[in-house]
C-alpha distance (Angstrom), angle and dihedral (degrees) to the residues before:
residue distance angle dihedral
M1 . . .
D2 3.78 . .
K3 3.81 105.6 .
K4 3.80 88.7 -136.6
K5 3.80 91.6 56.4
K6 3.79 112.3 93.6
L7 3.76 121.8 -142.3
R8 3.78 112.1 -107.5
S9 3.82 89.2 -128.6
S10 3.81 90.3 61.5
E11 3.81 87.7 74.9
W12 3.81 85.3 68.9
F13 3.80 103.6 30.1
G14 3.81 105.2 24.5
G15 3.77 102.2 74.6
N16 3.80 128.4 92.2
D17 3.80 92.1 -155.1
K18 3.80 132.4 91.9
M19 3.79 94.5 -75.3
G20 3.80 93.5 49.3
F21 3.81 86.9 52.8
V22 3.82 92.1 49.2
H23 3.82 95.2 48.4
R24 3.79 94.1 47.3
S25 3.76 102.1 34.7
W26 3.77 102.2 67.0
L27 3.80 91.6 45.1
R28 3.80 86.3 57.4
N29 3.81 89.0 74.5
Q30 3.81 86.3 74.6
G31 3.79 90.3 61.0
Y32 3.82 99.4 -110.9
P33 3.84 114.0 165.1
D34 3.80 125.3 -127.3
D35 3.79 96.6 -98.2
Y36 3.82 92.2 61.5
F37 3.81 87.2 71.6
E38 3.79 96.6 42.4
G39 3.78 107.5 84.6
K40 3.80 102.9 -49.5
P41 3.82 111.8 139.6
V42 3.81 107.3 -109.0
I43 3.78 110.3 -135.5
G44 3.78 120.8 -163.2
I45 3.79 116.2 -148.0
C46 3.79 104.8 -152.5
N47 3.80 103.7 -155.5
T48 3.81 123.3 -164.2
W49 3.80 91.7 -175.1
S50 3.80 115.2 140.5
E51 3.78 136.1 151.2
L52 3.81 84.7 -132.7
T53 3.81 88.7 60.9
P54 3.81 103.8 59.1
C55 3.80 93.1 -178.5
N56 3.82 88.5 61.9
G57 3.80 96.6 40.5
H58 3.82 92.9 114.6
L59 3.80 97.6 52.6
R60 3.80 93.9 96.2
D61 3.80 87.3 67.2
F62 3.80 91.3 45.2
A63 3.80 90.9 53.5
E64 3.80 90.8 60.0
V65 3.80 90.8 51.0
V66 3.81 91.5 49.7
K67 3.82 89.2 50.3
R68 3.79 88.9 55.8
G69 3.78 90.8 57.3
I70 3.79 93.5 45.9
L71 3.81 92.2 51.2
E72 3.80 91.9 47.4
A73 3.80 89.9 54.3
G74 3.79 93.4 49.7
G75 3.79 99.2 -100.0
F76 3.79 132.5 132.9
P77 3.86 109.4 -125.6
L78 3.80 121.3 -152.3
E79 3.80 117.4 178.9
F80 3.80 120.0 -152.0
P81 3.81 134.1 177.6
V82 3.79 127.9 -126.4
M83 3.77 131.5 -175.9
S84 3.80 109.8 -65.7
L85 3.80 123.1 -147.1
G86 3.80 116.3 -146.4
E87 3.78 106.2 -163.0
T88 3.78 95.5 -163.1
I89 3.81 96.8 48.5
M90 3.81 114.1 29.3
K91 3.80 120.1 95.8
P92 2.94 137.7 -113.0
T93 3.81 90.3 4.1
T94 3.80 137.0 -48.0
M95 3.80 88.7 -125.4
L96 3.80 87.7 72.9
F97 3.80 88.5 62.2
R98 3.83 101.2 37.8
N99 3.79 91.6 95.2
L100 3.81 92.1 45.4
A101 3.81 90.6 53.0
S102 3.80 88.9 48.9
M103 3.81 89.4 54.5
D104 3.80 90.1 49.9
T105 3.80 90.2 51.0
E106 3.80 94.9 45.4
E107 3.77 96.3 48.8
S108 3.82 94.1 41.8
I109 3.80 90.1 55.0
R110 3.80 96.7 43.1
A111 3.79 96.6 45.1
N112 3.80 96.0 51.9
P113 3.84 135.8 68.1
L114 3.79 96.7 -98.8
D115 3.79 127.4 146.7
G116 3.80 96.5 -179.6
V117 3.79 138.7 5.7
V118 3.80 137.7 -139.1
L119 3.81 113.4 -159.4
L120 3.83 114.6 -151.3
T121 3.79 105.6 -157.5
G122 3.78 141.5 163.4
C123 3.79 123.9 135.4
D124 3.79 116.4 74.6
K125 3.81 104.9 -88.1
T126 3.81 97.8 29.3
T127 3.80 88.8 76.8
P128 3.82 101.9 51.1
S129 3.81 94.8 35.3
T130 3.80 94.4 55.5
I131 3.80 92.9 42.4
M132 3.81 91.1 49.6
G133 3.79 90.4 51.7
A134 3.79 93.3 45.9
C135 3.81 91.2 49.0
S136 3.79 91.2 57.7
V137 3.84 88.9 58.5
D138 3.82 97.4 36.5
L139 3.80 104.5 -152.4
P140 3.82 124.8 147.2
T141 3.82 102.8 -71.8
I142 3.80 136.5 179.2
V143 3.81 128.7 -173.5
V144 3.81 125.4 -133.8
P145 3.82 106.9 -165.4
G146 3.82 115.1 -153.4
G147 3.80 95.3 -137.0
P148 3.81 136.3 -132.0
M149 3.81 128.2 -69.9
L150 3.77 122.0 -105.9
S151 3.80 115.4 -89.8
G152 3.77 115.9 -74.7
R153 3.82 116.5 -114.5
F154 3.79 122.2 -162.2
R155 3.81 124.3 167.8
G156 3.77 93.5 -30.6
E157 3.80 93.7 -44.1
K158 3.80 125.2 113.4
I159 3.80 107.2 -133.6
G160 3.78 134.8 -177.8
S161 3.78 121.3 -122.6
G162 3.80 90.8 -133.0
S163 3.77 104.4 28.8
M164 3.80 92.5 54.8
N165 3.82 88.5 66.9
W166 3.77 91.6 68.5
M167 3.81 92.8 49.6
I168 3.81 98.0 54.6
K169 3.81 97.6 90.6
E170 3.80 91.1 45.6
R171 3.82 92.2 47.7
Q172 3.79 91.1 49.2
E173 3.78 96.1 45.5
I174 3.81 99.6 38.2
G175 3.81 105.8 15.5
G176 3.79 94.9 45.6
Y177 3.81 95.4 -128.0
S178 3.80 112.4 -178.0
A179 3.81 127.1 -148.8
D180 3.82 88.9 -98.4
D181 3.81 90.5 51.8
I182 3.79 89.8 54.1
K183 3.80 92.7 49.4
E184 3.79 91.2 51.2
A185 3.79 91.4 48.3
E186 3.82 91.0 50.8
V187 3.79 91.1 62.5
C188 3.79 95.9 40.1
V189 3.79 95.2 49.4
A190 3.83 95.9 54.3
R191 3.78 103.6 35.3
S192 3.80 103.1 147.9
I193 3.79 142.2 30.4
G194 3.78 116.7 -78.8
H195 3.78 140.3 67.9
C196 3.84 129.4 -68.2
N197 3.78 112.8 -41.4
T198 3.81 97.1 -143.1
M199 3.80 125.9 80.8
G200 3.79 85.7 -90.5
T201 3.76 125.0 139.8
A202 3.82 95.9 -72.7
S203 3.81 93.2 54.0
T204 3.80 90.0 39.4
M205 3.80 91.5 55.0
A206 3.81 92.0 47.5
T207 3.81 88.4 50.2
M208 3.79 88.8 47.7
C209 3.81 90.0 54.8
E210 3.78 92.9 53.8
A211 3.81 92.5 44.7
L212 3.80 89.6 50.2
G213 3.80 88.9 52.1
L214 3.81 96.2 -113.0
T215 3.83 98.0 122.1
L216 3.77 134.0 50.3
P217 3.83 109.5 -89.9
G218 3.81 112.4 -84.9
F219 3.80 95.8 14.1
S220 3.81 100.2 111.1
S221 3.81 99.3 63.4
I222 3.82 99.6 50.5
P223 3.84 114.6 108.9
A224 3.79 115.2 -115.3
V225 3.82 93.6 -115.0
D226 3.80 96.3 50.0
S227 3.81 113.5 106.7
R228 3.79 89.3 -132.5
K229 3.80 88.0 69.3
K230 3.79 89.8 66.3
L231 3.78 90.9 42.5
F232 3.80 90.4 57.1
A233 3.81 90.5 44.4
Q234 3.80 90.3 56.4
L235 3.79 91.8 46.3
S236 3.81 88.9 50.0
G237 3.81 88.4 55.3
R238 3.78 89.6 54.0
R239 3.78 93.4 45.2
I240 3.81 97.6 51.9
V241 3.81 90.0 60.6
E242 3.80 89.5 55.0
M243 3.82 90.5 46.6
V244 3.80 89.3 57.0
K245 3.80 90.1 51.6
E246 3.81 89.4 49.1
D247 3.82 92.2 44.4
L248 3.81 88.1 -129.2
T249 3.80 98.6 169.3
L250 3.79 129.1 -177.1
S251 3.80 93.2 -103.8
K252 3.82 89.8 59.8
I253 3.81 91.1 54.7
L254 3.79 102.2 35.4
T255 3.79 98.6 67.0
R256 3.79 127.1 146.2
K257 3.81 88.5 -93.8
A258 3.80 91.3 56.1
F259 3.80 92.2 53.1
E260 3.79 91.7 48.7
N261 3.81 90.2 50.5
S262 3.79 89.5 52.8
I263 3.81 91.5 52.1
I264 3.82 91.2 49.6
T265 3.80 92.3 48.1
N266 3.80 93.2 47.5
A267 3.79 90.0 55.4
A268 3.80 92.4 49.2
V269 3.81 93.5 52.2
G270 3.82 95.6 42.0
G271 3.80 91.3 -115.9
S272 3.77 129.9 -174.8
T273 3.80 125.5 -74.5
N274 3.80 85.2 -129.8
L275 3.80 87.6 76.9
I276 3.81 87.0 76.9
I277 3.79 94.5 59.0
H278 3.80 94.2 44.2
L279 3.80 100.2 40.1
T280 3.81 90.9 48.7
A281 3.80 90.6 51.7
I282 3.82 92.1 47.8
A283 3.82 90.3 49.7
G284 3.79 89.5 51.6
R285 3.80 90.9 54.7
I286 3.81 95.5 49.2
G287 3.82 95.3 41.4
V288 3.82 102.8 -108.0
D289 3.81 115.3 139.3
L290 3.81 102.7 -128.8
K291 3.79 118.5 169.4
L292 3.79 131.2 -165.3
E293 3.80 90.3 -115.2
D294 3.82 90.2 59.5
F295 3.80 90.4 70.5
D296 3.80 89.9 59.7
Y297 3.79 98.2 36.8
I298 3.81 94.1 47.7
G299 3.80 102.6 30.3
S300 3.79 111.5 27.8
K301 3.80 95.5 79.3
V302 3.80 93.8 49.4
P303 3.83 113.4 110.7
L304 3.79 121.1 -118.9
L305 3.81 106.1 -111.4
V306 3.80 101.6 170.3
N307 3.80 126.0 73.4
L308 3.82 98.7 -153.6
K309 3.77 134.3 134.5
P310 2.97 129.5 -64.9
S311 3.82 91.1 29.0
G312 3.82 93.8 30.7
K313 3.79 141.8 5.7
Y314 3.82 109.5 -89.2
L315 3.81 133.7 79.7
M316 3.81 135.9 -131.8
E317 3.80 94.0 -92.7
D318 3.82 89.1 58.1
F319 3.79 89.3 46.8
F320 3.79 91.4 55.8
Y321 3.81 93.3 47.9
A322 3.81 89.5 50.7
G323 3.81 90.5 56.6
G324 3.80 101.3 -82.4
L325 3.78 127.9 -137.5
P326 3.83 94.1 -25.5
V327 3.83 89.0 68.7
V328 3.80 90.8 49.5
M329 3.80 91.2 49.0
K330 3.78 90.9 50.6
E331 3.81 90.3 50.9
L332 3.81 90.7 48.2
K333 3.81 94.5 50.6
P334 3.83 93.7 108.0
M335 3.81 89.5 53.8
L336 3.80 101.4 40.5
R337 3.81 121.3 99.0
K338 3.78 108.8 -106.6
G339 3.79 123.1 -130.5
A340 3.80 99.3 36.2
I341 3.80 106.9 141.7
T342 3.82 121.8 -142.0
V343 3.81 134.9 -156.5
N344 3.79 91.8 -88.8
G345 3.80 88.9 60.7
K346 3.80 94.9 -111.7
N347 3.78 130.9 110.9
I348 3.78 111.5 -96.6
T349 3.78 93.8 -120.0
D350 3.81 89.9 56.8
N351 3.80 93.4 55.9
Y352 3.80 97.8 70.2
E353 3.79 108.3 45.0
N354 3.81 102.9 122.3
E355 3.80 104.5 36.4
V356 3.81 120.4 139.4
C357 3.80 127.2 -155.5
Y358 3.80 113.6 -137.4
D359 3.81 98.7 -174.8
R360 3.79 122.5 31.3
D361 3.80 90.7 -173.0
V362 3.81 87.0 68.8
I363 3.83 101.0 34.9
S364 3.78 117.8 26.4
S365 3.78 130.6 -164.5
L366 3.80 128.0 -107.1
E367 3.79 88.2 -109.4
T368 3.83 94.9 55.3
P369 3.83 107.1 25.5
F370 3.80 125.2 172.2
Q371 3.81 87.8 -119.4
K372 3.78 126.9 11.8
E373 3.80 92.0 -138.9
S374 3.79 129.5 21.2
G375 3.78 129.7 141.6
I376 3.78 122.6 102.6
A377 3.79 125.3 -45.4
V378 3.80 115.8 -144.5
L379 3.79 113.0 -149.1
K380 3.78 128.1 -156.4
G381 3.79 132.0 -173.0
N382 3.78 143.4 108.6
L383 3.82 89.9 -61.3
C384 3.81 92.5 56.3
E385 3.78 111.0 22.8
N386 3.81 93.0 172.9
G387 3.79 94.1 38.2
A388 3.78 145.7 -90.4
V389 3.79 131.6 -144.8
I390 3.79 139.8 -135.7
K391 3.80 131.5 -175.9
P392 3.83 106.7 -133.3
S393 3.81 95.4 -169.7
A394 3.82 90.0 62.3
A395 3.81 96.7 40.9
T396 3.81 133.6 90.1
P397 3.84 108.8 -100.5
R398 3.83 95.8 -141.1
L399 3.81 90.4 55.8
M400 3.80 96.0 52.8
K401 3.80 88.0 91.9
H402 3.78 108.0 37.5
R403 3.79 142.9 147.9
G404 3.76 119.6 -164.5
E405 3.78 147.1 144.8
A406 3.78 118.7 -87.0
V407 3.79 119.8 -114.1
V408 3.79 101.3 -163.9
F409 3.79 129.6 -152.0
E410 3.79 114.0 -174.5
S411 3.81 94.2 -157.7
M412 3.80 142.7 -5.9
E413 3.81 88.6 -94.8
D414 3.79 89.9 54.3
Y415 3.80 89.6 49.3
H416 3.81 94.4 50.6
E417 3.79 91.2 47.0
R418 3.81 97.5 51.0
I419 3.82 111.2 21.6
D420 3.82 95.3 91.9
N421 3.79 96.3 36.8
P422 3.82 105.1 126.5
D423 3.81 88.9 -140.6
L424 3.80 93.9 58.2
V425 3.80 108.3 121.0
I426 3.79 103.1 -129.8
D427 3.79 137.7 125.1
E428 3.79 140.1 166.9
N429 3.82 91.0 -75.6
S430 3.79 95.2 53.7
V431 3.79 125.0 105.8
I432 3.81 116.0 -136.7
V433 3.82 111.2 -141.4
L434 3.80 116.4 -165.7
K435 3.80 118.6 -170.4
G436 3.78 134.4 -170.4
V437 3.81 99.5 38.6
G438 3.80 100.7 105.0
P439 3.81 128.7 111.6
K440 3.81 95.3 -76.3
G441 3.76 97.6 26.1
Y442 3.77 106.1 61.7
P443 3.08 85.0 17.3
G444 3.79 107.8 -113.4
M445 3.82 104.8 27.4
P446 3.84 100.9 -101.6
E447 3.81 128.1 -151.5
V448 3.79 95.2 -99.9
G449 3.79 102.3 113.1
N450 3.80 92.7 103.5
V451 3.81 92.8 61.2
D452 3.81 116.9 -179.6
L453 3.78 116.6 -96.9
P454 3.81 119.8 -114.7
K455 3.79 117.8 -86.3
K456 3.78 92.4 -114.9
L457 3.82 91.6 59.6
L458 3.79 93.1 45.3
A459 3.81 88.6 51.5
K460 3.80 88.2 57.2
G461 3.80 90.8 53.6
I462 3.80 94.6 -105.5
T463 3.80 110.3 142.7
D464 3.81 102.7 167.3
I465 3.78 138.8 39.0
V466 3.81 130.8 157.1
R467 3.80 113.1 -77.7
I468 3.81 125.6 -174.0
S469 3.80 129.6 -170.3
D470 3.79 145.3 142.7
G471 3.81 89.0 -117.9
R472 3.78 134.5 86.1
M473 3.80 134.6 -104.4
S474 3.77 129.2 -133.8
G475 3.77 112.7 -103.1
T476 3.80 86.7 -128.1
A477 3.81 92.2 62.1
A478 3.78 133.1 87.5
G479 3.78 136.8 -161.5
T480 3.80 143.2 96.9
V481 3.77 92.5 -66.0
V482 3.80 125.6 157.8
L483 3.80 110.3 -153.3
H484 3.81 144.9 178.5
V485 3.83 93.6 33.5
S486 3.81 106.1 -170.0
P487 2.98 131.2 -126.2
E488 3.79 89.8 35.6
S489 3.78 122.9 -131.2
T490 3.81 95.1 -111.4
I491 3.80 92.4 66.2
G492 3.80 93.5 44.3
G493 3.77 103.6 -89.8
T494 3.79 115.8 161.7
L495 3.81 88.9 -96.4
A496 3.82 86.7 72.0
L497 3.81 90.0 61.6
V498 3.81 99.1 53.7
Q499 3.81 114.4 117.2
N500 3.79 133.7 -166.8
G501 3.78 111.0 -79.5
D502 3.82 96.5 23.1
M503 3.78 111.7 137.5
I504 3.79 116.3 -118.7
E505 3.79 124.8 -167.4
L506 3.81 121.7 -155.2
D507 3.81 117.7 -170.8
V508 3.79 110.5 169.6
V509 3.80 95.4 177.4
N510 3.80 90.0 57.6
R511 3.83 91.8 37.3
S512 3.79 92.3 -123.4
L513 3.81 134.8 143.7
H514 3.80 112.4 177.9
L515 3.79 134.7 179.0
D516 3.79 106.5 -149.2
V517 3.80 96.7 -140.8
D518 3.80 121.1 115.2
L519 3.78 120.2 -110.9
E520 3.80 95.5 -113.7
E521 3.81 91.4 56.7
L522 3.80 91.7 46.3
L523 3.82 90.8 51.7
K524 3.81 89.5 50.3
R525 3.81 90.9 51.6
K526 3.80 90.2 46.6
R527 3.80 91.6 55.4
E528 3.80 90.2 51.8
W529 3.81 94.8 45.3
V530 3.80 116.7 108.8
T531 3.81 122.1 -150.8
P532 3.82 109.8 -118.3
E533 3.78 119.7 -117.2
P534 3.84 112.3 -100.9
L535 3.80 113.5 -102.0
A536 3.80 95.8 -134.3
K537 3.79 133.1 46.6
R538 3.81 101.2 -175.7
G539 3.77 146.6 20.0
Y540 3.76 132.0 22.5
V541 3.81 94.5 -29.7
K542 3.81 91.4 57.4
M543 3.80 89.5 48.9
Y544 3.80 89.2 48.6
I545 3.81 93.3 51.7
N546 3.80 91.4 47.6
H547 3.79 95.8 49.1
V548 3.82 111.0 24.8
Q549 3.78 115.6 118.8
Q550 3.77 123.6 -136.1
A551 3.80 123.5 -88.9
D552 3.80 94.9 -98.5
K553 3.82 88.1 59.9
G554 3.82 94.3 50.3
A555 3.83 97.3 -98.7
D556 3.79 92.2 -98.8
L557 3.80 120.2 147.7
D558 3.79 108.3 -92.8
F559 3.81 94.1 -126.4
L560 3.83 92.8 51.9
V561 3.81 96.6 59.8
G562 3.81 109.1 114.8
G563 3.79 123.7 10.1
S564 3.78 145.4 -89.9
G565 3.80 96.8 -140.8
S566 3.78 127.0 -132.9
K567 3.78 102.0 -72.4
V568 3.81 118.1 112.4
E569 3.80 110.3 -168.7
R570 3.80 102.0 -167.2
D571 3.78 132.9 52.8
L572 3.80 127.5 -143.3
H573 3.82 95.4 -105.4
């Protein structure tokens, strides 16, 4: 660090006046010695631990390990909590609260005497929300990802803690699972600390962090229970102190090249479609112009190198034993953007020179990939003027070009009420259309796009048909599912006008999604369409509905795009 550059924390602790006394004095009740206030970099440990977020239940322990590293490097660690987002518990969806958690993170960092930040993350939205908030302040920041669970084991079968969710109805209806079977599976599927053990959204976001350069190389793949996770956490504590001295801020790491590398890496690992929503929002906070089309243009020709659920058969534990993300990054070196700096101060392509793959059935090479092209396909057409997305690696190949009649559900309640009605007119050629689950409509854009098929189709052995919605899909799920339709139905997008029996054409190769209804009829329906009543009249949810952007913009709140920096002009007295 430039010797002339003052630590930000010195604005709180450096004065010998009344305010210096106030800022230091009450911290003295914790027993801190004089030298803690005399030029040590103050490092905030932003902890998303909560007993309501089981995937992050071990982060209290991790915080203590990070503190060790900070102290060893000559820093002053101060842990603070922010809103935690438990994917498996919160209603109606954690996505509704991602932006609120980002506000909590941003204001907690800016308002306090912090020179650098360590983000402790894990469950799906805890990663993007804290990064978004940190970006709007732009201090030196490093991410400590909590890590995936060990592989689930149930009656001789290896099962994923996320993917099993989407098999329950099928197992009950076809496999004859009893209530006792389900209870046993619950324990066996989530048998250690950590987040989902598939390449779901949690693992995708951890992978995204490493590909962006926000974690130490190799950190993202390590299971939560592995001792090396704590080793890397301690090293991250040491490193953030050095980053403060180097003034290595987020804006120096999160360049356009870094975002493109993350898109390429996500395609190679078969990552979640939720990356699009979160990466776009993060780019908006740090000032990088990232468009929906970039995910297709940059990532759709990248080969699938990782054989993990839901796009393959293995789990994150197997991925780590095979060499983990470092092997993938080494394979991707010819495709990665050169010159993107990472938290260790090195270019990303220099971080993965000597990696070895120990199982080519889990991680393939560029020469012999599991699929020649993967990534995310961005669709356009009269049914999604601003775009929609589909994940080809998780879809059924024969359905990637399909024409079928729409079976329309106006809401999730309508779906639950009618999907298993024996009189429902639906077959394997139908296209399920689900409305009212977008950012404003639910509100919060839940992970419901991969709705279960009706019992009568499951009984016939049909496990996939085309499904279209303005909602999202869990990264642990699979299927021929069109998501993030924009504009959403609740604000009058064409999706709102679809009726039962309308013909819909999906052509993924040509990136097209078309409603085969003539313009005159659509205009007639539009005139007759009535805007739904908002689902909240007060509080944060009302603010969210009034200000949330559409999916193609990252579903951030419009007034949060960009940042306010780290400067606080006024003191408390």
